[in-house]
N, C-alpha and C positions, 0 to 999 in steps of 0.2 A: 504494500500500500504506500502511496506517495505521501510525502510530508504534508501537503495541503489537505489531502483526504483525512490523514490522521488527526490533523488539527480540527477538521470539521466534525469528525466522529467524537472527539473529546468534548467539543463545544455542545454537541447534541446530548451527550450523557449529562453534562452539567445542567443544561436547560431542562431536561426531563426531571432531574432531581429537584430543581428549584420550583417546578410547577406543582409538586405533590402536596397534598394535605398531610398532616401528621397522622401516622398509622400506628398500629400496635407494634409493627416492626421497628419503627423509630423509637417508640417508648421502651422496647426491650433493650435496644442498643444503649439508650440513655441510662437505664438502670444498671446494665452490665458494666458500663464505663464508670458510672457514678460510684459503684461499690469498690472498684479499684482505686478511685480517688480517695474513698473513705480510708483505706489502709495506707495510702501515701501520706495523707495528712495526719492520721493517727501516729505514724512513725515519726514525722517531722516534729510534732508537738510532744511526743513521748519523752524526748531528751530533756527538755526543760522541766517537764513535770517530775521526772525522776531525779534530776540533778540534786535537788535539795535532799531527797531521801538517801541517795547514795553517799552524799557528803556527810550526812548526819549518822547513818547507821552502818556504813560499809567502808568508811575511811577514804572515800574518793574525794580528794581535795587538790588544790593547786593545778599543776600541769595536767594531771590525770583527769581532773574534772573537766578542764577545757577540751581534752582529747575525746572524752566521752561525748561531749556536746558536738564536737567538730567532725568526728570520724565518719558519721553517716553522710554528712554534707560533702566531704571530700570524695567519698565514693559516688555520691549522687552527681557530682560534677563530671566524673569520668563516665558514668552511665548515661547521662544526658547527651554528652558529646557523641559517644559511640552508637548508642541504641537509637537516637533520633535520626542519625544518618542512615542506619540500617532500615529505618521505617520508610525512608524515601527510596531506598535501593531494593529492599526485599519485600516491602509491604507492611501496612499498619498491623495486620493481624499477627504475623510472625513476631513482630517486635513486642506486641502485647504479651504473648506467651513468655518471652524471655524476661521481660520486666518483672512480672509477678512470680514466675518460677524461681528466679534467683533470689528475690526478696524473701519469699516464703521459706525457702530452705535455710538461709542464713539467719533469719529472724528467730526461727525455732532453735537453731543451734546456739544462738546468742543467749537464749534462756538457760542453757546448760553450761554457761561459761564457768571455768574453774578459777579464773582470776580476772583482774581488770584488763590485762593485756589481751586476753582472748575475747573479752567483751568488745573492746575497741576494734579488733580485727573483724569480728562478726558484724558489727554495726557498719563498718566500712563496706564490706561485701554486700550486706543487705542494701546499703545506699546505692551501690552500683546497679543493683537490680531495679530499684524503684526510681532511679534518678530521672528517667525519661518519661515516667508515667503521666505527669500532668501535661507537658507539651505534646506528647503523643495523643493524649485524650483530646486536647484542644484541636489538633490537626484532624483526627478521625471524625469527631462530631462536626467540625466545620465542613468536612468533606460530605458528610451524610445528610445534614439538615438543610431544609429549604431556606433560601436567603431571607425571607420575610419574618422567620421565627428563629433564625440561627442563634442569636444572642439569648433569647428567652429560654430555648431548650438547653443550651449549654449552662445557663444559670441554674436550671433545675438539676442538672447533673452535679454541679458544684454544691448545691444545697444538700443533696444526699451525701456527697463527699465530706462536707464540712461537719456533718454529724460525728465524724471521727475525732474531731478536736475535743468537744466536751466529753466524748466517750473515753478518750485518753485521760482527761482530767478526773472524771468521776470514777473510772476504774482505779486510777492511782489512789484516790481518796479511800476507796472501799477495800481494794485488794492488797496494797503494799504493806499495811500494818500487820498482815497475817501470813501464815504458812498454809499451803494446801498440798497434800500428798508428799510432805517432806521438802517441798520447794518454797523458797521465799516468795512473797507476793510479787516483788518487782520482776522476778523471772517469768512469772505467768503473764505479765504484760507483754513480753516479747513473744512468748509461745502462742498466746491467743491471736496476736497480730499476724504471725506467720501462718497459722492454721486457717484463719479467716481469709487471708489472701489466696491460699491454695483452693478454697471453695470457689472464690471468684474466678480463679484460673479455669476451673471446670466449667463455670457458667459461660465464660467467654468463648468456649469452643463453638458455640452456636452463632457467634457473630459473623456476618459476611465481611469479606475484604472490601475496602473502600472502592466503589465503582469509579470514582474520579481518578484514583491512583491507577487502577487497572487500565483505564482508557489512556492515561498519560504515558504508560509504558508500552502501549501497543497491543494490549490484551483486550481488544474491543468486544469479542464475543462473550468473554467472561463478564465484562462490565455490563453489557446489554442484559445478560441473564440476571444479574443482581438487581438492576433497575426494574426489569420486568416483574420480579417478585414484589417489589415495593409498589409498582403500578397496579398489579393484580390485587394486592391488599387494599389499596386505596379505593378501587372500584367495588370490592366486596363490602367494605365498611361504609361506603357512601353510595348506595344503589340509586340509580337514576341521575347521578351527577357525573357527567363525562369530564375527563381531565382536559384542561385548556391546552391549546397548541403550544408547544415549547418555542420560546424565542431564542433561536440558536445564535450564539456568538462564537466564531472560531477561537479555539483556545490552544496555547502552546502545548506540545507533546514531546516526549522523549526525556531521557535523564539529563539533568543539569549538573555540571561540575560544582564543587563547593565554591570555587572562585566567583560564580555568578552572583553570590550574595554581595559582592563588592563592586558590581557594575550597576550603572543606572538602569531602572529606577530603584533597584533593591538596596543600593549602597546607603542611601540616606535613611531608609527604614532600618537597615541593619545597624547603623551607627546609633540611631535613636533607641532601638531596643537593647543594644549592648549597654549603653549608658544607663538606661532605665533599670535593667535587671541587676546591674552592679551596685546600685544604691537603694532600690526600693526594699530590698531584703532587710535593711537596717530598721525600716519602719514597720514592716509587716512581721517578719520572723523575729526581729529584735524584741518586739513586745512579747510575742507568743512563747518564745523559748526562754526568755530571761525573767518573765514576771514572777515566777516562784522565788528566784534569787533576790529580786527587787523587794518582794514582800518580806523575805527573811532579813534583808538589810534594814527594813523599816522596824524590825524588832518583833515580828510575829513568829510563833512557834510553827513546827512542821504541820500539825493538824490544821491550824488556822490558815496557813499558807495554801495547803492543798484545797481546803474548802473555798477560800476566796478565788483561787485559780479555776476550780471547777465551775463556779458560778459565772465568773468572767468569761470563760470559754463558751458558755451558752450563746454568747453574742455572735459567734462565728456562723452557725447555721441560720440564726435569726437575720443577720445582715445579708447572708446569701439569699434567703427567701425574699427579703425586701427588694433585692435587685431584679427579681423576675418581672414584676409588672412595669418596671421603668427601663429595662434593658433596650427595648426597641423604640422607646419614646425619647430617649436622650442620646445625643451623639456620644459615642464611646469615649473619644478623647476628652470631652468636657466632663463626663462622669468621673473619669480617672483623676482629672485635675481637681475637681471639687472635693472628691473623697480624700485625696492626698492632703489638701489644706485642712480638712476636718481632722485627720489623724494628727497633724501637727499641733493643733489647738488642744485636742483631748489628751494627747500624750503628755504635754506639759502640765495639764491639769492633774493627770494621774501622778506625775512625778512630785508635784507639790502637795498632794492629798495626804492627810495624816489620819483622819478618822476612818473606821471600817466602812461606814456608809458611803463616804465619798470615794473611797478606794474601789468599792464594788460598782458604784454608779459610773464613775469615769472609766473604769476598766471595761465594763460591759458596753458602754457607748463606743469606746475605742474599737472593740472587736466588731461591733455592728458596722461602723463606718469602714473599717479596714476590709470587710468583705464585700461592701459595695465596690471598693477599690480593686480587690482581688478578682472578683468576677468580671469586672470591666476589662482589666488588662489581660486576663486569660482568653476571653472571647476575642479581644483586639489582636493579640499576638498570633492567634490562629487564622487571622484574616489577611495578614499583610503580604504574604508571599504566594506564588502560584503553586499548584498541586505538586509539581516536581521538586519544589524547595520548601514546602510548607512545614514538614516535620523538622527538617534540617535548620531552617531559619529560626523557628520558634525554639527548638531544642538547644541549639548552640548558645543562643542568647540566654535561655533559662539556665544552662549550665553555669553561667557566670553568677547567677543568683545563689546557686548552691555553693559555689566557691566562696562567694562573699559571706554566706552564712557560716561556712567553716571558719573563716577568718574572724567573724564577728565576736565570738567569745573572747578572743585574744585582744580585742579592742574595747568592747563594752564592759567586760568583767573588771579589768583594771580601772576603767573609768568609774564604775560603780563602787569599787572598793576604795578608790582614792578620793572621789569627789561626791559620791552619793547618788541617789536615784534621779534627782533633778538634772544632773549633768548628763546622764544617759539619755534622757528625753530631749535635751537640747541638741545632742548629736543626732538623734532620730529626726528632730525637726529640720535640721539642716539638710539631711538626706532627702526629706520629702519636698523641700524647696527646689532641690536639683531636679527631682522628678517632674515637678510642675513646669519648670522652664523647658526641660527636654521635650516633653510631650507636646506642650503648646507650640514650640518652635518647629519641631521636625515631624510630628505625627500627622498622618493623613486622616481624613474622615472615612468611615466605613459603614456606619449604621444603615441597614436596609438595602445595601448594595450587593449585587451578585459577586461571588468570588472572582469571576472572570472580569467583571468591571473594575474591581479593586486592583486586580493584577495588572490591568491595562492603564491605570492612572500613571501619568508621566512624572508627577511630582506631588508631594504632600500639599494639602490645602488647609 
């Protein structure tokens, strides 16, 4: 098949997907991906939740404490780089199996660690497995969902995923003080995460490969077969309502080299996303992973700290749910900017708060606003690149956030110990100001546009 014909076929697949109403097949994909996100986010926030416990009861302090916090993120950096690229080369589905399979095995193994060194290694390897989970999920759902509801549906998946954050906090509060079957409670936190991820791995066996990806690499018949199953489901679930004619736009096909990220128009978007991911983590994960240590520094005991943390973490799924009705009504880049400014204000308020009531209120509000921010940028990063670069572009940039999160304990913990909680949140505020300038200056508009149209924009607006 000639290149122009391949381009036309790819455009036809894209247009047919965009004209579909939401079906049970879409919802199944959303749930299967969302459950994987649940365990990614459970893992991310597990470190901060357990840091205080390990420091108090198991002698993990100083450099070892920082390494426990950082190890999974260093692994996630490597995993995001390698597995995101594989997703564009070998397919989204295969990459999904790798991410959860590796994470599940090493998370369970980490629960049986005989010393701190083994725990650090297991968390590093579990991080490798799950490092590409979120950018790969962004790319897959962006591929699958129709343009007019893409943001809303991805927000639903993240709402399910973010239930993993309070789950980590609540389980830590309930499980860590006790032993079960001769194993300390903190060990069960890792074992349960790994076993749950394995069940999700089994569920994802029923997911189809991305038809946009299949078409982009020349596997047109397979792409057509997947889309036909979605079209048949739409006709069955909406009897008497024929599907509208697809508005076909020719779309680039074929494998793109990594260097394409640094050519116009992708270069400007790549730079924007790399800056963004390098600093946003101090605002988003900085709060989530260090809040137990911040509360300890404010003088609260372990039980109170875990209780406050668990209540505060409820704001993550609440904020994610609040993003659903506004995701398609507000331009993505402006939602990100507004939420970043809100995080700046609420973070400083949390840093200055001294009473338990204010700590819970400002902490809860911070997590609510931070998930308006998070859902906005996850949807956004999955829209900025063409199919052949979508997982690579989002994943490589996201790997920088994991690397920054690994560095973060070595920056923010000394700042916390030397200057107190307020200094930590001043640093977080500066990071969020950089985010605002970066997205406002370099970010394109994407809300409601087809992926083909976004890919064809010559420059951000």
